[in-house]
KELUM-670245 format. One line per 2 residues: number of its first residue (from 1); their letters; for each residue y, x, z of N, C-alpha, C, O, CB. Coordinates in Angstrom, 1 decimal. Glycine has a CB too. Example, Ala and Ser with C-alpha at 12.3 -4.5 7.8 and 13.67 -1.06 7.14 Angstrom:
2
1> AS> -5.7/13.2/7.8/-4.5/12.3/7.8/-3.3/13.2/7.8/-3.3/14.2/8.5/-4.5/11.3/9.0  -2.2/12.8/7.1/-1.1/13.7/7.1/0.0/12.9/7.9/1.1/13.4/8.0/-0.6/14.1/5.7 .
END
This chain:
112
1> MN> -18.6/-38.3/53.5/-18.1/-36.9/53.7/-16.6/-37.1/54.0/-15.8/-37.8/53.3/-18.3/-35.9/52.4  -16.2/-36.4/55.1/-14.8/-36.5/55.5/-14.0/-35.3/54.7/-14.6/-34.5/54.0/-14.6/-36.3/57.1 .
3> EE> -12.7/-35.3/54.8/-11.8/-34.4/54.1/-12.2/-33.0/54.5/-12.1/-32.1/53.7/-10.3/-34.6/54.3  -12.5/-32.7/55.7/-12.8/-31.2/56.1/-14.1/-30.8/55.5/-14.2/-29.7/55.1/-12.8/-31.0/57.8 .
5> QV> -15.1/-31.7/55.4/-16.3/-31.3/54.8/-16.1/-31.1/53.3/-16.8/-30.2/52.7/-17.4/-32.3/55.0  -15.2/-31.9/52.6/-14.8/-31.6/51.3/-14.2/-30.2/51.0/-14.5/-29.6/50.0/-13.9/-32.5/50.8 .
7> RK> -13.3/-29.9/51.9/-12.7/-28.6/51.7/-13.6/-27.4/52.0/-13.5/-26.4/51.4/-11.6/-28.4/52.6  -14.7/-27.7/52.8/-15.6/-26.6/53.1/-16.6/-26.4/51.9/-17.1/-25.3/51.6/-16.4/-26.9/54.3 .
9> TR> -16.8/-27.5/51.2/-17.8/-27.4/50.1/-17.1/-27.2/48.8/-17.7/-26.5/47.9/-18.7/-28.7/50.0  -16.0/-27.5/48.6/-15.2/-27.3/47.2/-14.3/-26.0/47.5/-13.5/-26.1/48.5/-14.2/-28.7/46.7 .
11> RR> -14.4/-25.1/46.7/-13.6/-23.8/47.0/-13.2/-23.4/45.6/-14.0/-23.6/44.7/-14.4/-22.5/47.7  -12.0/-23.0/45.4/-11.5/-22.4/44.2/-11.8/-20.9/44.2/-11.5/-20.1/45.1/-10.0/-22.6/44.0 .
13> RS> -12.4/-20.6/43.1/-12.7/-19.1/43.0/-11.6/-18.5/42.0/-11.0/-19.1/41.2/-14.3/-18.9/42.2  -11.4/-17.2/42.4/-10.4/-16.5/41.5/-11.0/-16.3/40.2/-12.2/-16.6/40.0/-10.1/-15.0/42.0 .
15> RA> -10.2/-15.9/39.1/-10.8/-15.6/37.8/-11.8/-14.6/37.9/-12.9/-14.6/37.2/-9.7/-15.1/36.9  -11.5/-13.5/38.8/-12.4/-12.3/38.8/-13.8/-12.8/39.4/-14.8/-12.3/39.0/-11.8/-11.1/39.7 .
17> EA> -13.8/-13.7/40.4/-15.1/-14.2/41.0/-15.7/-15.1/40.0/-17.0/-15.0/40.0/-14.9/-15.0/42.4  -15.1/-15.8/39.1/-15.8/-16.6/38.1/-16.3/-15.7/37.2/-17.5/-16.0/36.8/-14.9/-17.4/37.4 .
19> EQ> -15.6/-14.6/36.7/-16.2/-13.7/35.7/-17.4/-12.9/36.4/-18.4/-12.6/35.7/-15.0/-12.6/35.2  -17.4/-12.7/37.6/-18.5/-12.0/38.2/-19.7/-12.9/38.2/-20.8/-12.5/38.0/-18.2/-11.5/39.6 .
21> LV> -19.6/-14.3/38.5/-20.6/-15.1/38.4/-21.3/-15.3/37.0/-22.5/-15.3/36.9/-20.1/-16.4/38.8  -20.4/-15.4/36.0/-20.8/-15.4/34.7/-21.6/-14.2/34.3/-22.7/-14.3/33.7/-19.7/-15.6/33.8 .
23> AE> -21.3/-13.1/34.6/-21.9/-11.8/34.4/-23.3/-11.7/35.0/-24.2/-11.1/34.5/-21.1/-10.8/34.8  -23.3/-12.3/36.4/-24.6/-12.2/37.2/-25.5/-13.2/36.4/-26.7/-12.8/36.2/-24.4/-12.6/38.8 .
25> FE> -25.1/-14.3/36.0/-26.0/-15.4/35.5/-26.6/-14.8/34.2/-27.8/-14.8/33.9/-25.1/-16.8/35.3  -25.7/-14.2/33.3/-26.2/-13.6/32.0/-27.2/-12.5/32.3/-28.1/-12.4/31.5/-24.9/-13.1/31.2 .
27> AS> -27.1/-11.7/33.2/-27.9/-10.6/33.6/-29.1/-10.9/34.3/-30.1/-10.2/34.3/-27.1/-9.7/34.4  -29.2/-12.2/35.0/-30.1/-12.6/35.8/-31.5/-12.9/35.1/-32.6/-12.6/35.7/-29.6/-13.8/36.4 .
29> GL> -31.5/-13.4/34.0/-32.6/-14.0/33.2/-33.1/-15.3/33.7/-34.1/-15.9/33.3/-33.8/-13.1/33.3  -32.3/-15.9/34.6/-32.6/-17.2/35.3/-32.1/-18.2/34.3/-31.3/-18.0/33.4/-31.9/-17.5/36.8 .
31> GR> -32.7/-19.5/34.6/-32.2/-20.7/33.9/-31.0/-21.1/34.5/-30.8/-20.7/35.7/-33.2/-21.9/33.9  -30.1/-21.8/33.9/-28.9/-22.3/34.5/-29.1/-23.2/35.7/-28.3/-23.0/36.7/-28.0/-23.1/33.5 .
33> EE> -30.0/-24.0/35.8/-30.2/-24.8/37.0/-30.6/-24.0/38.2/-30.1/-24.1/39.3/-31.1/-25.8/36.8  -31.6/-23.1/37.9/-32.0/-22.2/38.9/-31.1/-21.3/39.5/-31.0/-21.2/40.7/-32.9/-21.4/38.5 .
35> FC> -30.3/-20.8/38.6/-29.1/-19.7/39.1/-28.1/-20.5/39.9/-27.7/-20.1/40.9/-28.2/-19.0/37.7  -27.7/-21.8/39.4/-26.7/-22.6/40.1/-27.3/-23.0/41.4/-26.5/-22.9/42.4/-26.4/-23.9/39.2 .
37> RE> -28.5/-23.4/41.6/-29.0/-23.7/42.8/-28.9/-22.6/43.8/-28.5/-22.8/44.9/-30.3/-24.1/42.6  -29.4/-21.3/43.3/-29.4/-20.2/44.2/-28.0/-19.8/44.7/-27.8/-19.2/45.8/-30.1/-19.0/43.6 .
39> HG> -27.0/-20.1/43.8/-25.7/-19.6/44.1/-24.8/-20.8/44.7/-23.6/-20.7/44.9/-25.0/-19.0/42.8  -25.4/-22.0/44.9/-24.6/-23.1/45.4/-23.5/-23.6/44.5/-22.5/-24.0/45.0/-24.0/-22.9/46.5 .
41> LV> -23.8/-23.5/43.2/-22.9/-23.8/42.1/-23.2/-25.0/41.3/-24.4/-25.3/41.1/-22.9/-22.6/41.2  -22.3/-25.7/40.9/-22.5/-26.9/40.1/-22.7/-26.4/38.6/-21.9/-25.5/38.1/-21.4/-28.0/40.3 .
43> AS> -23.6/-26.9/37.9/-23.8/-26.4/36.5/-22.7/-26.5/35.6/-22.6/-25.6/34.8/-24.9/-27.0/35.9  -21.8/-27.6/35.8/-20.7/-27.8/34.9/-19.7/-26.8/35.3/-18.9/-26.4/34.4/-20.1/-29.3/35.0 .
45> TL> -19.7/-26.4/36.4/-18.6/-25.3/36.7/-19.0/-24.0/36.1/-18.1/-23.3/35.6/-18.4/-25.1/38.2  -20.3/-23.6/36.2/-20.7/-22.4/35.4/-20.4/-22.5/34.0/-19.9/-21.6/33.5/-22.1/-22.2/35.6 .
47> AR> -20.7/-23.7/33.3/-20.4/-23.9/32.0/-18.9/-23.8/31.7/-18.6/-23.3/30.7/-21.0/-25.1/31.6  -18.1/-24.2/32.6/-16.6/-24.1/32.4/-16.2/-22.6/32.4/-15.4/-22.2/31.6/-15.9/-25.0/33.6 .
49> YR> -16.7/-21.9/33.4/-16.5/-20.4/33.5/-17.0/-19.7/32.2/-16.3/-18.8/31.7/-17.3/-19.9/34.7  -18.0/-20.1/31.6/-18.6/-19.4/30.5/-17.5/-19.7/29.3/-17.0/-18.8/28.6/-20.2/-19.9/30.1 .
51> QR> -17.2/-21.0/29.1/-16.4/-21.4/28.0/-15.0/-20.5/28.2/-14.5/-19.9/27.3/-16.1/-23.3/28.0  -14.5/-20.5/29.3/-13.2/-19.8/29.5/-13.4/-18.3/29.1/-12.6/-17.7/28.5/-12.8/-20.0/31.1 .
53> RQ> -14.5/-17.7/29.5/-14.7/-16.3/29.2/-14.8/-16.2/27.7/-14.1/-15.3/27.2/-16.1/-15.9/29.9  -15.6/-17.0/27.0/-15.6/-16.9/25.5/-14.3/-17.2/24.8/-14.0/-16.5/23.8/-16.5/-17.9/25.0 .
55> RD> -13.5/-18.1/25.4/-12.2/-18.4/24.9/-11.3/-17.1/25.1/-10.5/-16.8/24.1/-11.7/-19.6/25.6  -11.3/-16.5/26.2/-10.5/-15.4/26.6/-11.0/-14.2/25.7/-10.2/-13.4/25.1/-10.6/-15.0/28.2 .
57> QG> -12.2/-14.0/25.5/-12.8/-12.9/24.7/-12.3/-13.1/23.2/-11.9/-12.1/22.5/-14.4/-12.8/24.7  -12.3/-14.3/22.7/-11.9/-14.6/21.4/-10.5/-14.4/21.1/-10.0/-14.0/20.1/-12.3/-16.0/21.0 .
59> EA> -9.7/-14.7/22.2/-8.1/-14.4/22.1/-7.9/-12.9/22.1/-7.0/-12.4/21.4/-7.3/-15.0/23.3  -8.7/-12.2/22.9/-8.4/-10.8/23.0/-8.9/-10.0/21.6/-8.4/-9.0/21.3/-9.1/-10.2/24.3 .
61> AA> -9.9/-10.6/21.0/-10.3/-10.0/19.8/-9.5/-10.3/18.5/-9.6/-9.6/17.5/-11.7/-10.3/19.7  -8.6/-11.4/18.6/-7.7/-11.8/17.6/-6.7/-10.7/17.1/-6.1/-10.1/18.0/-6.9/-13.0/18.1 .
63> PR> -6.7/-10.4/15.9/-5.9/-9.3/15.5/-4.4/-9.6/15.6/-4.0/-10.8/15.4/-6.2/-8.8/14.1  -3.6/-8.6/16.0/-2.2/-8.8/16.2/-1.4/-8.1/14.9/-1.6/-7.0/14.5/-1.8/-8.3/17.6 .
65> RW> -0.5/-8.8/14.5/0.3/-8.3/13.2/1.8/-8.2/13.6/2.4/-9.0/14.3/0.0/-9.3/11.8  2.4/-7.2/13.0/3.8/-7.2/13.1/4.4/-8.0/12.0/3.9/-8.1/10.8/4.2/-5.8/13.0 .
67> VA> 5.5/-8.7/12.3/6.2/-9.6/11.4/7.6/-9.2/11.3/8.2/-8.7/12.2/6.0/-11.0/11.8  8.3/-9.5/10.2/9.7/-9.0/10.0/10.4/-10.1/10.8/10.0/-11.3/10.9/10.3/-8.9/8.5 .
69> VE> 11.6/-9.6/11.5/12.4/-10.4/12.2/13.9/-10.3/11.7/14.4/-9.2/11.5/12.2/-10.1/13.6  14.6/-11.4/11.5/15.9/-11.3/11.1/16.9/-11.9/12.2/16.7/-13.1/12.6/16.2/-12.0/9.6 .
71> LA> 17.8/-11.3/12.6/18.7/-11.8/13.6/19.8/-12.5/12.8/20.4/-11.9/11.9/19.2/-10.8/14.5  20.2/-13.8/13.3/21.3/-14.4/12.5/22.1/-15.1/13.6/21.6/-15.6/14.6/20.7/-15.3/11.4 .
73> GS> 23.4/-15.2/13.3/24.4/-15.8/14.3/25.0/-14.8/15.3/24.6/-13.6/15.3/23.7/-17.0/15.2  25.8/-15.3/16.0/26.5/-14.5/17.0/25.8/-14.3/18.4/25.1/-15.2/18.7/27.8/-15.0/17.2 .
75> PQ> 26.0/-13.3/19.2/25.3/-13.2/20.3/25.7/-14.4/21.3/24.9/-14.8/22.1/25.6/-11.9/21.0  26.8/-14.9/21.2/27.3/-16.0/22.0/26.5/-17.4/21.6/26.4/-18.3/22.4/29.0/-16.1/21.9 .
77> AA> 26.1/-17.5/20.5/25.4/-18.7/20.0/23.9/-18.5/20.3/23.1/-19.5/20.1/25.6/-18.8/18.5  23.5/-17.4/20.8/22.0/-17.1/21.0/21.5/-18.0/22.2/21.3/-17.4/23.3/21.8/-15.5/21.2 .
79> SG> 21.3/-19.2/22.2/20.9/-20.0/23.3/19.5/-20.3/23.2/19.0/-21.1/24.0/21.6/-21.3/23.4  18.7/-19.8/22.2/17.3/-20.1/22.1/16.9/-19.1/21.0/17.6/-18.1/20.6/17.0/-21.6/21.8 .
81> LT> 15.7/-19.5/20.5/15.0/-18.8/19.4/14.5/-19.6/18.4/13.8/-20.6/18.6/13.9/-17.9/19.9  14.7/-19.2/17.0/14.1/-20.0/15.9/13.2/-19.0/15.2/13.6/-17.9/14.8/15.3/-20.7/15.0 .
83> VV> 12.0/-19.4/14.9/11.0/-18.7/14.1/10.7/-19.5/12.9/10.3/-20.6/13.0/9.7/-18.4/14.9  10.9/-18.7/11.8/10.6/-19.4/10.4/9.6/-18.6/9.8/9.9/-17.4/9.5/11.9/-19.5/9.3 .
85> LA> 8.4/-19.1/9.5/7.3/-18.4/8.9/7.5/-18.5/7.5/8.2/-19.3/6.9/6.0/-18.9/9.3  6.8/-17.6/6.8/6.8/-17.5/5.3/6.3/-18.8/4.6/6.7/-19.1/3.5/5.8/-16.3/4.9 .
87> SG> 5.5/-19.6/5.3/5.1/-20.9/4.8/6.2/-22.0/4.8/6.1/-23.0/4.3/3.7/-21.4/5.6  7.3/-21.6/5.5/8.4/-22.5/5.8/8.4/-23.3/7.0/9.3/-24.1/7.3/8.5/-23.5/4.7 .
89> LR> 7.3/-23.1/7.8/7.2/-23.6/9.1/8.3/-23.1/10.0/8.5/-21.9/10.1/5.8/-23.3/9.7  9.0/-24.0/10.7/10.2/-23.6/11.5/9.8/-24.1/12.9/9.4/-25.2/13.1/11.6/-24.3/10.9 .
91> IE> 9.9/-23.2/14.0/9.8/-23.5/15.3/11.0/-23.0/16.1/11.3/-21.9/16.1/8.7/-22.9/15.9  11.7/-24.0/16.7/12.9/-23.7/17.5/12.6/-23.9/18.9/12.0/-24.8/19.3/14.0/-24.7/17.1 .
93> IT> 12.9/-23.0/19.7/12.7/-22.9/21.2/14.1/-22.7/21.8/14.9/-21.9/21.3/11.8/-21.7/21.7  14.3/-23.6/22.8/15.5/-23.6/23.6/15.3/-22.8/24.8/14.2/-22.6/25.2/16.1/-24.9/23.9 .
95> LG> 16.4/-22.4/25.5/16.3/-21.8/26.8/15.6/-22.7/27.7/15.7/-23.9/27.7/17.6/-21.4/27.3  14.8/-22.1/28.6/14.0/-22.8/29.6/12.7/-23.5/29.0/12.1/-24.3/29.7/14.9/-23.9/30.2 .
97> FD> 12.3/-23.1/27.8/11.1/-23.7/27.3/9.9/-23.3/28.2/9.9/-22.4/29.0/10.8/-23.3/25.9  8.9/-24.1/28.0/7.6/-23.9/28.6/6.7/-22.9/27.9/6.1/-23.3/26.9/6.9/-25.1/28.8 .
99> GR> 6.5/-21.8/28.3/5.6/-20.9/27.6/4.2/-21.2/27.3/3.7/-20.8/26.2/5.5/-19.8/28.3  3.7/-22.0/28.2/2.3/-22.4/28.1/2.3/-23.5/26.9/1.3/-23.6/26.2/1.7/-23.0/29.5 .
101> TL> 3.2/-24.2/26.7/3.2/-25.3/25.7/3.3/-24.5/24.4/2.7/-24.9/23.4/4.5/-26.4/25.8  4.1/-23.4/24.2/4.2/-22.6/23.1/3.0/-22.0/22.7/2.6/-22.2/21.6/5.2/-21.6/23.3 .
103> QH> 2.2/-21.3/23.7/1.0/-20.8/23.5/0.0/-21.8/23.0/-0.7/-21.5/22.0/0.5/-20.3/24.8  0.0/-22.9/23.5/-1.0/-24.1/22.9/-0.6/-24.4/21.6/-1.4/-24.5/20.7/-1.0/-25.6/23.8 .
105> LL> 0.7/-24.5/21.3/1.1/-24.9/19.9/0.8/-23.7/18.9/0.4/-24.0/17.8/2.7/-25.2/19.9  0.9/-22.5/19.3/0.5/-21.4/18.4/-1.0/-21.4/18.3/-1.4/-21.0/17.2/1.1/-20.0/18.9 .
107> RV> -1.8/-21.8/19.2/-3.3/-21.7/19.0/-3.7/-22.9/18.0/-4.6/-22.7/17.2/-4.0/-22.0/20.4  -2.9/-24.0/18.1/-3.3/-25.1/17.2/-2.8/-24.8/15.8/-3.4/-25.2/14.9/-2.8/-26.5/17.7 .
109> LA> -1.7/-24.1/15.6/-1.3/-23.7/14.3/-1.9/-22.6/13.7/-1.8/-22.4/12.5/-0.1/-23.5/14.3  -2.6/-21.7/14.5/-3.3/-20.5/14.0/-4.3/-20.8/13.1/-5.1/-21.8/13.3/-3.9/-19.7/15.2 .
111> PA> -4.5/-20.1/12.0/-5.6/-20.5/11.0/-6.9/-20.1/11.7/-7.1/-19.2/12.5/-5.4/-19.7/9.6  -7.9/-21.0/11.4/-9.3/-20.9/12.1/-10.0/-19.7/11.5/-11.1/-19.4/11.9/-10.3/-22.3/11.9 .
END
């Protein structure tokens, strides 16, 4: 298979397209293999889309709470952010931090 054929067979779907495929699969009543064959989809790709959907729905269902915030220091010294939880856990973030890394850290630290 040459590079052009690979590009034609592999295609990135948007999140909306992936969601649509998962919804169609769940409504179809078909088995995973049959659905994938009919839609030209690899079973592991459908599984990944379903896992992402479940994860996203779980995050959306997680309760959000307000927390007390105390500002300390002078505005000139505000070169980042420090979060200190009631448990004593302290997270310091500098300017230019990677937001995705922080999201991952918070998911790991969140109580199950």
